[in-house]
All heavy atoms as a GROMACS GRO file, in nm:
protein
  577
    1MET      N    1  10.381  13.801   7.836
    1MET     CA    2  10.327  13.670   7.806
    1MET      C    3  10.330  13.586   7.934
    1MET      O    4  10.432  13.580   8.001
    1MET     CB    5  10.412  13.603   7.697
    1MET     CG    6  10.366  13.464   7.667
    1MET     SD    7  10.474  13.373   7.558
    1MET     CE    8  10.426  13.438   7.402
    2LYS      N    9  10.217  13.527   7.968
    2LYS     CA   10  10.209  13.445   8.087
    2LYS      C   11  10.257  13.303   8.057
    2LYS      O   12  10.230  13.249   7.950
    2LYS     CB   13  10.065  13.437   8.137
    2LYS     CG   14  10.017  13.563   8.200
    2LYS     CD   15   9.881  13.539   8.261
    2LYS     CE   16   9.834  13.661   8.333
    2LYS     NZ   17   9.706  13.639   8.398
    3LYS      N   18  10.329  13.247   8.154
    3LYS     CA   19  10.371  13.108   8.142
    3LYS      C   20  10.264  13.020   8.201
    3LYS      O   21  10.204  13.053   8.303
    3LYS     CB   22  10.502  13.085   8.216
    3LYS     CG   23  10.620  13.153   8.152
    3LYS     CD   24  10.746  13.116   8.224
    3LYS     CE   25  10.864  13.183   8.160
    3LYS     NZ   26  10.988  13.149   8.229
    4ARG      N   27  10.236  12.910   8.138
    4ARG     CA   28  10.137  12.816   8.187
    4ARG      C   29  10.203  12.682   8.212
    4ARG      O   30  10.288  12.638   8.136
    4ARG     CB   31  10.024  12.798   8.087
    4ARG     CG   32   9.942  12.922   8.069
    4ARG     CD   33   9.824  12.896   7.983
    4ARG     NE   34   9.750  13.019   7.964
    4ARG     CZ   35   9.633  13.025   7.908
    4ARG    NH1   36   9.576  12.916   7.862
    4ARG    NH2   37   9.572  13.140   7.894
    5GLN      N   38  10.161  12.619   8.319
    5GLN     CA   39  10.211  12.487   8.352
    5GLN      C   40  10.115  12.383   8.296
    5GLN      O   41   9.995  12.389   8.322
    5GLN     CB   42  10.224  12.470   8.502
    5GLN     CG   43  10.280  12.337   8.542
    5GLN     CD   44  10.294  12.324   8.693
    5GLN    OE1   45  10.245  12.407   8.768
    5GLN    NE2   46  10.361  12.220   8.736
    6VAL      N   47  10.168  12.290   8.220
    6VAL     CA   48  10.088  12.184   8.162
    6VAL      C   49  10.119  12.055   8.237
    6VAL      O   50  10.234  12.017   8.253
    6VAL     CB   51  10.119  12.166   8.012
    6VAL    CG1   52  10.039  12.050   7.955
    6VAL    CG2   53  10.090  12.293   7.937
    7VAL      N   54  10.015  11.990   8.288
    7VAL     CA   55  10.030  11.866   8.363
    7VAL      C   56   9.965  11.754   8.283
    7VAL      O   57   9.848  11.763   8.248
    7VAL     CB   58   9.966  11.877   8.502
    7VAL    CG1   59   9.979  11.746   8.576
    7VAL    CG2   60  10.027  11.990   8.580
    8VAL      N   61  10.041  11.652   8.252
    8VAL     CA   62   9.990  11.537   8.180
    8VAL      C   63   9.962  11.427   8.282
    8VAL      O   64  10.050  11.385   8.354
    8VAL     CB   65  10.092  11.486   8.075
    8VAL    CG1   66  10.039  11.363   8.006
    8VAL    CG2   67  10.123  11.596   7.976
    9LYS      N   68   9.838  11.386   8.291
    9LYS     CA   69   9.799  11.281   8.385
    9LYS      C   70   9.811  11.145   8.319
    9LYS      O   71   9.760  11.123   8.210
    9LYS     CB   72   9.654  11.301   8.432
    9LYS     CG   73   9.637  11.416   8.525
    9LYS     CD   74   9.695  11.380   8.658
    9LYS     CE   75   9.650  11.477   8.764
    9LYS     NZ   76   9.696  11.440   8.894
   10ARG      N   77   9.880  11.056   8.384
   10ARG     CA   78   9.894  10.920   8.336
   10ARG      C   79   9.851  10.827   8.447
   10ARG      O   80   9.869  10.857   8.565
   10ARG     CB   81  10.039  10.890   8.299
   10ARG     CG   82  10.085  10.972   8.181
   10ARG     CD   83  10.223  10.930   8.140
   10ARG     NE   84  10.264  11.008   8.025
   10ARG     CZ   85  10.384  11.056   8.008
   10ARG    NH1   86  10.477  11.034   8.098
   10ARG    NH2   87  10.414  11.126   7.902
   11ASP      N   88   9.796  10.714   8.414
   11ASP     CA   89   9.748  10.619   8.513
   11ASP      C   90   9.851  10.508   8.528
   11ASP      O   91   9.858  10.417   8.446
   11ASP     CB   92   9.612  10.563   8.472
   11ASP     CG   93   9.550  10.479   8.581
   11ASP    OD1   94   9.598  10.486   8.696
   11ASP    OD2   95   9.455  10.407   8.551
   12TYR      N   96   9.932  10.516   8.634
   12TYR     CA   97  10.030  10.413   8.664
   12TYR      C   98   9.987  10.344   8.792
   12TYR      O   99  10.044  10.364   8.898
   12TYR     CB  100  10.170  10.474   8.684
   12TYR     CG  101  10.231  10.524   8.557
   12TYR    CD1  102  10.229  10.658   8.524
   12TYR    CD2  103  10.290  10.435   8.469
   12TYR    CE1  104  10.285  10.703   8.407
   12TYR    CE2  105  10.347  10.480   8.352
   12TYR     CZ  106  10.344  10.614   8.322
   12TYR     OH  107  10.400  10.658   8.207
   13ALA      N  108   9.883  10.268   8.786
   13ALA     CA  109   9.830  10.199   8.903
   13ALA      C  110   9.884  10.057   8.906
   13ALA      O  111   9.899   9.992   8.803
   13ALA     CB  112   9.678  10.198   8.899
   14THR      N  113   9.913  10.010   9.027
   14THR     CA  114   9.955   9.872   9.044
   14THR      C  115   9.849   9.801   9.125
   14THR      O  116   9.786   9.860   9.212
   14THR     CB  117  10.091   9.865   9.116
   14THR    OG1  118  10.078   9.932   9.242
   14THR    CG2  119  10.200   9.928   9.034
   15SER      N  120   9.827   9.674   9.099
   15SER     CA  121   9.723   9.601   9.170
   15SER      C  122   9.776   9.555   9.305
   15SER      O  123   9.895   9.534   9.324
   15SER     CB  124   9.675   9.482   9.088
   15SER     OG  125   9.781   9.394   9.065
   16SER      N  126   9.685   9.538   9.398
   16SER     CA  127   9.719   9.496   9.533
   16SER      C  128   9.604   9.413   9.587
   16SER      O  129   9.494   9.415   9.534
   16SER     CB  130   9.744   9.620   9.620
   16SER     OG  131   9.754   9.584   9.755
   17ALA      N  132   9.627   9.343   9.698
   17ALA     CA  133   9.520   9.265   9.759
   17ALA      C  134   9.412   9.356   9.816
   17ALA      O  135   9.297   9.320   9.824
   17ALA     CB  136   9.578   9.176   9.868
   18VAL      N  137   9.449   9.478   9.857
   18VAL     CA  138   9.354   9.572   9.915
   18VAL      C  139   9.273   9.639   9.806
   18VAL      O  140   9.155   9.666   9.821
   18VAL     CB  141   9.431   9.678   9.998
   18VAL    CG1  142   9.335   9.780  10.055
   18VAL    CG2  143   9.511   9.612  10.108
   19GLY      N  144   9.332   9.671   9.697
   19GLY     CA  145   9.270   9.742   9.586
   19GLY      C  146   9.379   9.792   9.495
   19GLY      O  147   9.492   9.746   9.501
   20ASN      N  148   9.347   9.885   9.409
   20ASN     CA  149   9.449   9.944   9.324
   20ASN      C  150   9.520  10.055   9.399
   20ASN      O  151   9.457  10.133   9.470
   20ASN     CB  152   9.387   9.997   9.195
   20ASN     CG  153   9.348   9.886   9.101
   20ASN    OD1  154   9.401   9.777   9.110
   20ASN    ND2  155   9.256   9.913   9.013
   21ILE      N  156   9.650  10.064   9.379
   21ILE     CA  157   9.731  10.166   9.445
   21ILE      C  158   9.790  10.257   9.339
   21ILE      O  159   9.844  10.212   9.238
   21ILE     CB  160   9.844  10.102   9.528
   21ILE    CG1  161   9.784  10.014   9.636
   21ILE    CG2  162   9.932  10.210   9.589
   21ILE    CD1  163   9.885   9.935   9.713
   22ARG      N  164   9.780  10.388   9.363
   22ARG     CA  165   9.835  10.488   9.273
   22ARG      C  166   9.924  10.578   9.356
   22ARG      O  167   9.891  10.612   9.469
   22ARG     CB  168   9.722  10.568   9.210
   22ARG     CG  169   9.765  10.670   9.109
   22ARG     CD  170   9.639  10.740   9.053
   22ARG     NE  171   9.668  10.872   9.008
   22ARG     CZ  172   9.690  10.979   9.081
   22ARG    NH1  173   9.689  10.970   9.211
   22ARG    NH2  174   9.715  11.096   9.028
   23TYR      N  175  10.039  10.616   9.303
   23TYR     CA  176  10.130  10.704   9.374
   23TYR      C  177  10.124  10.842   9.310
   23TYR      O  178  10.154  10.859   9.194
   23TYR     CB  179  10.272  10.647   9.370
   23TYR     CG  180  10.283  10.519   9.450
   23TYR    CD1  181  10.264  10.396   9.390
   23TYR    CD2  182  10.306  10.523   9.586
   23TYR    CE1  183  10.270  10.280   9.464
   23TYR    CE2  184  10.312  10.407   9.660
   23TYR     CZ  185  10.295  10.286   9.599
   23TYR     OH  186  10.300  10.170   9.673
   24GLY      N  187  10.083  10.941   9.390
   24GLY     CA  188  10.062  11.077   9.341
   24GLY      C  189  10.185  11.164   9.356
   24GLY      O  190  10.298  11.120   9.334
   25GLU      N  191  10.162  11.289   9.397
   25GLU     CA  192  10.270  11.388   9.400
   25GLU      C  193  10.380  11.354   9.500
   25GLU      O  194  10.357  11.291   9.601
   25GLU     CB  195  10.213  11.527   9.429
   25GLU     CG  196  10.152  11.544   9.566
   25GLU     CD  197  10.004  11.510   9.570
   25GLU    OE1  198   9.946  11.473   9.468
   25GLU    OE2  199   9.947  11.520   9.679
   26CYS      N  200  10.500  11.400   9.468
   26CYS     CA  201  10.617  11.377   9.552
   26CYS      C  202  10.610  11.470   9.672
   26CYS      O  203  10.583  11.588   9.660
   26CYS     CB  204  10.744  11.404   9.473
   26CYS     SG  205  10.895  11.366   9.566
   27GLN      N  206  10.636  11.415   9.790
   27GLN     CA  207  10.628  11.493   9.913
   27GLN      C  208  10.764  11.505   9.981
   27GLN      O  209  10.771  11.542  10.099
   27GLN     CB  210  10.527  11.430  10.008
   27GLN     CG  211  10.388  11.429   9.950
   27GLN     CD  212  10.288  11.360  10.040
   27GLN    OE1  213  10.321  11.272  10.119
   27GLN    NE2  214  10.164  11.402  10.030
   28LYS      N  215  10.872  11.474   9.910
   28LYS     CA  216  11.005  11.482   9.969
   28LYS      C  217  11.041  11.629   9.995
   28LYS      O  218  11.031  11.713   9.907
   28LYS     CB  219  11.110  11.420   9.876
   28LYS     CG  220  11.248  11.421   9.937
   28LYS     CD  221  11.349  11.351   9.849
   28LYS     CE  222  11.486  11.354   9.913
   28LYS     NZ  223  11.586  11.288   9.830
   29ASN      N  224  11.085  11.657  10.117
   29ASN     CA  225  11.125  11.792  10.155
   29ASN      C  226  11.274  11.808  10.123
   29ASN      O  227  11.360  11.757  10.193
   29ASN     CB  228  11.100  11.815  10.304
   29ASN     CG  229  11.132  11.955  10.347
   29ASN    OD1  230  11.169  12.039  10.266
   29ASN    ND2  231  11.120  11.980  10.476
   30HIS      N  232  11.303  11.881  10.018
   30HIS     CA  233  11.442  11.897   9.973
   30HIS      C  234  11.519  12.001  10.056
   30HIS      O  235  11.640  12.011  10.043
   30HIS     CB  236  11.445  11.938   9.825
   30HIS     CG  237  11.397  11.828   9.735
   30HIS    ND1  238  11.477  11.725   9.692
   30HIS    CD2  239  11.274  11.803   9.683
   30HIS    CE1  240  11.408  11.643   9.616
   30HIS    NE2  241  11.284  11.687   9.608
   31ALA      N  242  11.450  12.077  10.139
   31ALA     CA  243  11.516  12.178  10.221
   31ALA      C  244  11.515  12.142  10.369
   31ALA      O  245  11.532  12.229  10.454
   31ALA     CB  246  11.449  12.313  10.199
   32ALA      N  247  11.498  12.015  10.403
   32ALA     CA  248  11.489  11.974  10.542
   32ALA      C  249  11.619  12.000  10.618
   32ALA      O  250  11.616  12.038  10.735
   32ALA     CB  251  11.453  11.826  10.551
   33ASN      N  252  11.733  11.985  10.552
   33ASN     CA  253  11.860  12.005  10.622
   33ASN      C  254  11.887  12.151  10.656
   33ASN      O  255  11.970  12.180  10.741
   33ASN     CB  256  11.976  11.947  10.541
   33ASN     CG  257  11.990  12.008  10.405
   33ASN    OD1  258  11.904  12.084  10.362
   33ASN    ND2  259  12.098  11.977  10.336
   34THR      N  260  11.817  12.245  10.596
   34THR     CA  261  11.833  12.388  10.627
   34THR      C  262  11.719  12.439  10.714
   34THR      O  263  11.715  12.558  10.746
   34THR     CB  264  11.838  12.472  10.498
   34THR    OG1  265  11.716  12.457  10.427
   34THR    CG2  266  11.954  12.432  10.411
   35GLY      N  267  11.624  12.353  10.750
   35GLY     CA  268  11.512  12.393  10.834
   35GLY      C  269  11.396  12.450  10.755
   35GLY      O  270  11.301  12.501  10.814
   36GLY      N  271  11.401  12.444  10.625
   36GLY     CA  272  11.294  12.498  10.541
   36GLY      C  273  11.204  12.389  10.489
   36GLY      O  274  11.210  12.274  10.532
   37TYR      N  275  11.119  12.427  10.395
   37TYR     CA  276  11.029  12.331  10.332
   37TYR      C  277  11.020  12.363  10.184
   37TYR      O  278  10.979  12.473  10.146
   37TYR     CB  279  10.889  12.335  10.394
   37TYR     CG  280  10.795  12.235  10.334
   37TYR    CD1  281  10.804  12.101  10.365
   37TYR    CD2  282  10.698  12.275  10.243
   37TYR    CE1  283  10.718  12.007  10.309
   37TYR    CE2  284  10.612  12.183  10.185
   37TYR     CZ  285  10.622  12.050  10.220
   37TYR     OH  286  10.539  11.958  10.163
   38ALA      N  287  11.062  12.270  10.101
   38ALA     CA  288  11.056  12.289   9.957
   38ALA      C  289  11.039  12.154   9.890
   38ALA      O  290  11.115  12.060   9.916
   38ALA     CB  291  11.183  12.355   9.905
   39VAL      N  292  10.935  12.142   9.807
   39VAL     CA  293  10.914  12.020   9.730
   39VAL      C  294  10.952  12.047   9.585
   39VAL      O  295  10.958  12.162   9.542
   39VAL     CB  296  10.769  11.969   9.741
   39VAL    CG1  297  10.738  11.923   9.881
   39VAL    CG2  298  10.671  12.074   9.698
   40ASP      N  299  10.978  11.942   9.509
   40ASP     CA  300  11.028  11.959   9.373
   40ASP      C  301  10.920  11.980   9.268
   40ASP      O  302  10.948  12.016   9.155
   40ASP     CB  303  11.117  11.843   9.332
   40ASP     CG  304  11.046  11.709   9.336
   40ASP    OD1  305  10.924  11.706   9.356
   40ASP    OD2  306  11.114  11.607   9.319
   41GLY      N  307  10.794  11.958   9.302
   41GLY     CA  308  10.686  11.982   9.207
   41GLY      C  309  10.648  11.863   9.122
   41GLY      O  310  10.562  11.874   9.035
   42CYS      N  311  10.709  11.748   9.146
   42CYS     CA  312  10.673  11.627   9.072
   42CYS      C  313  10.530  11.589   9.109
   42CYS      O  314  10.497  11.573   9.226
   42CYS     CB  315  10.769  11.514   9.106
   42CYS     SG  316  10.731  11.359   9.023
   43ARG      N  317  10.443  11.577   9.011
   43ARG     CA  318  10.301  11.558   9.036
   43ARG      C  319  10.256  11.412   9.042
   43ARG      O  320  10.151  11.382   9.095
   43ARG     CB  321  10.218  11.630   8.929
   43ARG     CG  322  10.243  11.778   8.921
   43ARG     CD  323  10.194  11.853   9.042
   43ARG     NE  324  10.049  11.842   9.048
   43ARG     CZ  325   9.978  11.863   9.157
   43ARG    NH1  326  10.036  11.896   9.267
   43ARG    NH2  327   9.848  11.851   9.154
   44GLU      N  328  10.333  11.320   8.984
   44GLU     CA  329  10.291  11.180   8.984
   44GLU      C  330  10.411  11.089   8.961
   44GLU      O  331  10.501  11.121   8.885
   44GLU     CB  332  10.187  11.155   8.876
   44GLU     CG  333  10.123  11.021   8.884
   44GLU     CD  334  10.000  11.011   8.796
   44GLU    OE1  335   9.961  11.110   8.734
   44GLU    OE2  336   9.944  10.901   8.790
   45PHE      N  337  10.412  10.975   9.030
   45PHE     CA  338  10.521  10.878   9.018
   45PHE      C  339  10.518  10.811   8.882
   45PHE      O  340  10.413  10.766   8.835
   45PHE     CB  341  10.507  10.771   9.128
   45PHE     CG  342  10.611  10.663   9.118
   45PHE    CD1  343  10.739  10.685   9.165
   45PHE    CD2  344  10.581  10.541   9.062
   45PHE    CE1  345  10.835  10.586   9.156
   45PHE    CE2  346  10.674  10.441   9.053
   45PHE     CZ  347  10.803  10.463   9.100
   46MET      N  348  10.633  10.808   8.817
   46MET     CA  349  10.651  10.735   8.691
   46MET      C  350  10.773  10.646   8.707
   46MET      O  351  10.884  10.697   8.732
   46MET     CB  352  10.673  10.832   8.574
   46MET     CG  353  10.554  10.917   8.542
   46MET     SD  354  10.579  11.024   8.400
   46MET     CE  355  10.697  11.141   8.466
   47ALA      N  356  10.756  10.516   8.700
   47ALA     CA  357  10.866  10.423   8.721
   47ALA      C  358  10.974  10.442   8.616
   47ALA      O  359  10.946  10.466   8.498
   47ALA     CB  360  10.814  10.280   8.717
   48SER      N  361  11.100  10.433   8.660
   48SER     CA  362  11.213  10.450   8.568
   48SER      C  363  11.233  10.329   8.477
   48SER      O  364  11.288  10.342   8.368
   48SER     CB  365  11.342  10.473   8.647
   48SER     OG  366  11.336  10.595   8.716
   49ALA      N  367  11.190  10.212   8.523
   49ALA     CA  368  11.208  10.090   8.444
   49ALA      C  369  11.088   9.997   8.469
   49ALA      O  370  10.998  10.029   8.545
   49ALA     CB  371  11.337  10.021   8.485
   50GLY      N  372  11.092   9.883   8.404
   50GLY     CA  373  10.983   9.787   8.416
   50GLY      C  374  10.974   9.724   8.553
   50GLY      O  375  11.070   9.724   8.631
   51GLU      N  376  10.857   9.670   8.584
   51GLU     CA  377  10.833   9.607   8.714
   51GLU      C  378  10.924   9.486   8.732
   51GLU      O  379  10.952   9.412   8.638
   51GLU     CB  380  10.687   9.564   8.723
   51GLU     CG  381  10.644   9.528   8.863
   51GLU     CD  382  10.495   9.508   8.875
   51GLU    OE1  383  10.421   9.575   8.800
   51GLU    OE2  384  10.455   9.426   8.957
   52GLY      N  385  10.973   9.470   8.853
   52GLY     CA  386  11.062   9.358   8.883
   52GLY      C  387  11.208   9.399   8.888
   52GLY      O  388  11.294   9.318   8.925
   53THR      N  389  11.240   9.522   8.853
   53THR     CA  390  11.378   9.571   8.859
   53THR      C  391  11.390   9.670   8.974
   53THR      O  392  11.291   9.724   9.022
   53THR     CB  393  11.420   9.640   8.728
   53THR    OG1  394  11.338   9.755   8.708
   53THR    CG2  395  11.406   9.547   8.609
   54SER      N  396  11.513   9.698   9.018
   54SER     CA  397  11.532   9.794   9.126
   54SER      C  398  11.498   9.936   9.082
   54SER      O  399  11.459  10.020   9.163
   54SER     CB  400  11.675   9.788   9.179
   54SER     OG  401  11.766   9.820   9.076
   55ALA      N  402  11.511   9.966   8.954
   55ALA     CA  403  11.480  10.099   8.902
   55ALA      C  404  11.330  10.124   8.896
   55ALA      O  405  11.288  10.238   8.879
   55ALA     CB  406  11.541  10.116   8.763
   56ALA      N  407  11.249  10.022   8.914
   56ALA     CA  408  11.103  10.039   8.913
   56ALA      C  409  11.055  10.116   9.034
   56ALA      O  410  10.945  10.168   9.035
   56ALA     CB  411  11.035   9.903   8.907
   57LEU      N  412  11.138  10.128   9.137
   57LEU     CA  413  11.102  10.201   9.258
   57LEU      C  414  11.152  10.345   9.257
   57LEU      O  415  11.131  10.419   9.351
   57LEU     CB  416  11.157  10.129   9.381
   57LEU     CG  417  11.105   9.986   9.401
   57LEU    CD1  418  11.173   9.922   9.521
   57LEU    CD2  419  10.955   9.985   9.418
   58THR      N  420  11.219  10.385   9.150
   58THR     CA  421  11.271  10.521   9.136
   58THR      C  422  11.187  10.598   9.035
   58THR      O  423  11.157  10.548   8.927
   58THR     CB  424  11.418  10.518   9.088
   58THR    OG1  425  11.494  10.438   9.178
   58THR    CG2  426  11.477  10.656   9.082
   59CYS      N  427  11.150  10.722   9.069
   59CYS     CA  428  11.068  10.804   8.981
   59CYS      C  429  11.153  10.860   8.867
   59CYS      O  430  11.261  10.914   8.890
   59CYS     CB  431  11.006  10.918   9.060
   59CYS     SG  432  10.897  11.024   8.962
   60ALA      N  433  11.104  10.846   8.746
   60ALA     CA  434  11.177  10.896   8.629
   60ALA      C  435  11.174  11.048   8.623
   60ALA      O  436  11.265  11.110   8.569
   60ALA     CB  437  11.116  10.838   8.501
   61ALA      N  438  11.073  11.111   8.681
   61ALA     CA  439  11.060  11.256   8.674
   61ALA      C  440  11.148  11.328   8.775
   61ALA      O  441  11.214  11.426   8.741
   61ALA     CB  442  10.914  11.296   8.694
   62CYS      N  443  11.150  11.281   8.901
   62CYS     CA  444  11.223  11.355   9.005
   62CYS      C  445  11.341  11.279   9.064
   62CYS      O  446  11.423  11.338   9.134
   62CYS     CB  447  11.127  11.397   9.116
   62CYS     SG  448  11.056  11.259   9.210
   63GLY      N  449  11.350  11.149   9.041
   63GLY     CA  450  11.462  11.070   9.092
   63GLY      C  451  11.445  11.022   9.234
   63GLY      O  452  11.534  10.958   9.289
   64CYS      N  453  11.332  11.050   9.297
   64CYS     CA  454  11.305  11.008   9.434
   64CYS      C  455  11.254  10.864   9.438
   64CYS      O  456  11.200  10.814   9.341
   64CYS     CB  457  11.202  11.099   9.499
   64CYS     SG  458  11.257  11.268   9.519
   65HIS      N  459  11.268  10.801   9.554
   65HIS     CA  460  11.213  10.667   9.574
   65HIS      C  461  11.060  10.677   9.579
   65HIS      O  462  11.004  10.781   9.615
   65HIS     CB  463  11.265  10.609   9.705
   65HIS     CG  464  11.237  10.463   9.722
   65HIS    ND1  465  11.119  10.418   9.776
   65HIS    CD2  466  11.309  10.354   9.690
   65HIS    CE1  467  11.120  10.286   9.778
   65HIS    NE2  468  11.234  10.244   9.726
   66ARG      N  469  10.994  10.569   9.544
   66ARG     CA  470  10.848  10.566   9.539
   66ARG      C  471  10.784  10.599   9.675
   66ARG      O  472  10.675  10.655   9.682
   66ARG     CB  473  10.802  10.428   9.492
   66ARG     CG  474  10.652  10.417   9.472
   66ARG     CD  475  10.615  10.284   9.416
   66ARG     NE  476  10.632  10.180   9.518
   66ARG     CZ  477  10.609  10.052   9.497
   66ARG    NH1  478  10.570  10.010   9.379
   66ARG    NH2  479  10.627   9.965   9.592
   67ASN      N  480  10.854  10.570   9.785
   67ASN     CA  481  10.799  10.596   9.919
   67ASN      C  482  10.777  10.744   9.946
   67ASN      O  483  10.700  10.780  10.035
   67ASN     CB  484  10.889  10.538  10.027
   67ASN     CG  485  10.886  10.388  10.030
   67ASN    OD1  486  10.796  10.326   9.973
   67ASN    ND2  487  10.983  10.329  10.094
   68PHE      N  488  10.844  10.834   9.874
   68PHE     CA  489  10.825  10.977   9.894
   68PHE      C  490  10.697  11.028   9.826
   68PHE      O  491  10.655  11.140   9.850
   68PHE     CB  492  10.944  11.056   9.840
   68PHE     CG  493  11.065  11.046   9.929
   68PHE    CD1  494  11.176  10.974   9.889
   68PHE    CD2  495  11.069  11.109  10.052
   68PHE    CE1  496  11.288  10.965   9.970
   68PHE    CE2  497  11.179  11.100  10.134
   68PHE     CZ  498  11.288  11.027  10.094
   69HIS      N  499  10.637  10.947   9.742
   69HIS     CA  500  10.517  10.987   9.670
   69HIS      C  501  10.392  10.948   9.749
   69HIS      O  502  10.389  10.844   9.813
   69HIS     CB  503  10.513  10.923   9.531
   69HIS     CG  504  10.613  10.983   9.438
   69HIS    ND1  505  10.581  11.079   9.347
   69HIS    CD2  506  10.746  10.963   9.426
   69HIS    CE1  507  10.689  11.115   9.280
   69HIS    NE2  508  10.791  11.047   9.327
   70LYS      N  509  10.291  11.033   9.745
   70LYS     CA  510  10.168  11.011   9.818
   70LYS      C  511  10.097  10.886   9.768
   70LYS      O  512  10.067  10.875   9.649
   70LYS     CB  513  10.076  11.133   9.802
   70LYS     CG  514   9.948  11.124   9.880
   70LYS     CD  515   9.868  11.250   9.860
   70LYS     CE  516   9.736  11.243   9.935
   70LYS     NZ  517   9.657  11.365   9.912
   71LYS      N  518  10.071  10.793   9.858
   71LYS     CA  519  10.006  10.667   9.822
   71LYS      C  520   9.855  10.684   9.829
   71LYS      O  521   9.802  10.727   9.930
   71LYS     CB  522  10.050  10.558   9.918
   71LYS     CG  523  10.000  10.421   9.885
   71LYS     CD  524  10.058  10.320   9.984
   71LYS     CE  525  10.015  10.180   9.952
   71LYS     NZ  526  10.074  10.084  10.048
   72GLU      N  527   9.787  10.652   9.721
   72GLU     CA  528   9.642  10.662   9.714
   72GLU      C  529   9.585  10.525   9.682
   72GLU      O  530   9.619  10.466   9.581
   72GLU     CB  531   9.601  10.762   9.606
   72GLU     CG  532   9.654  10.901   9.629
   72GLU     CD  533   9.633  10.992   9.511
   72GLU    OE1  534   9.585  10.947   9.406
   72GLU    OE2  535   9.668  11.110   9.524
   73VAL      N  536   9.500  10.473   9.770
   73VAL     CA  537   9.437  10.343   9.750
   73VAL      C  538   9.302  10.368   9.686
   73VAL      O  539   9.218  10.439   9.740
   73VAL     CB  540   9.421  10.266   9.883
   73VAL    CG1  541   9.350  10.134   9.860
   73VAL    CG2  542   9.556  10.246   9.948
   74LEU      N  543   9.282  10.310   9.569
   74LEU     CA  544   9.157  10.325   9.494
   74LEU      C  545   9.072  10.201   9.520
   74LEU      O  546   9.099  10.093   9.470
   74LEU     CB  547   9.186  10.340   9.345
   74LEU     CG  548   9.286  10.450   9.307
   74LEU    CD1  549   9.321  10.439   9.160
   74LEU    CD2  550   9.228  10.586   9.339
   75LEU      N  551   8.969  10.217   9.600
   75LEU     CA  552   8.882  10.105   9.635
   75LEU      C  553   8.769  10.092   9.534
   75LEU      O  554   8.721  10.190   9.480
   75LEU     CB  555   8.825  10.123   9.775
   75LEU     CG  556   8.927  10.128   9.887
   75LEU    CD1  557   8.858  10.158  10.019
   75LEU    CD2  558   9.003   9.998   9.896
   76GLY      N  559   8.727   9.969   9.510
   76GLY     CA  560   8.614   9.944   9.422
   76GLY      C  561   8.647   9.953   9.275
   76GLY      O  562   8.560   9.953   9.191
   77VAL      N  563   8.775   9.959   9.239
   77VAL     CA  564   8.816   9.966   9.099
   77VAL      C  565   8.866   9.829   9.059
   77VAL      O  566   8.954   9.773   9.121
   77VAL     CB  567   8.926  10.072   9.078
   77VAL    CG1  568   8.973  10.071   8.934
   77VAL    CG2  569   8.877  10.207   9.119
   78ASN      N  570   8.811   9.773   8.955
   78ASN     CA  571   8.855   9.641   8.909
   78ASN      C  572   8.932   9.653   8.780
   78ASN      O  573   8.904   9.720   8.693
   78ASN     CB  574   8.735   9.548   8.890
   78ASN     CG  575   8.673   9.512   9.024
   78ASN    OD1  576   8.743   9.504   9.125
   78ASN    ND2  577   8.543   9.494   9.026
   0.00000   0.00000   0.00000
């Protein structure tokens, strides 16, 4: 029996003066201290808590800070 990975896409976009910003997959290298390269597989940032709290900058899926997630600026979206 083959295992299949199911990815649920959610739209967690925040507004900005430039446009809408979406944070995609986590790019944190968890094996940097050993000289390797390994990412955790987190596909999209999901805030741990509501906006305005310190936990809003932590991903609920992988526990990394939002800065480790790929920033995507969506232009022309209102």
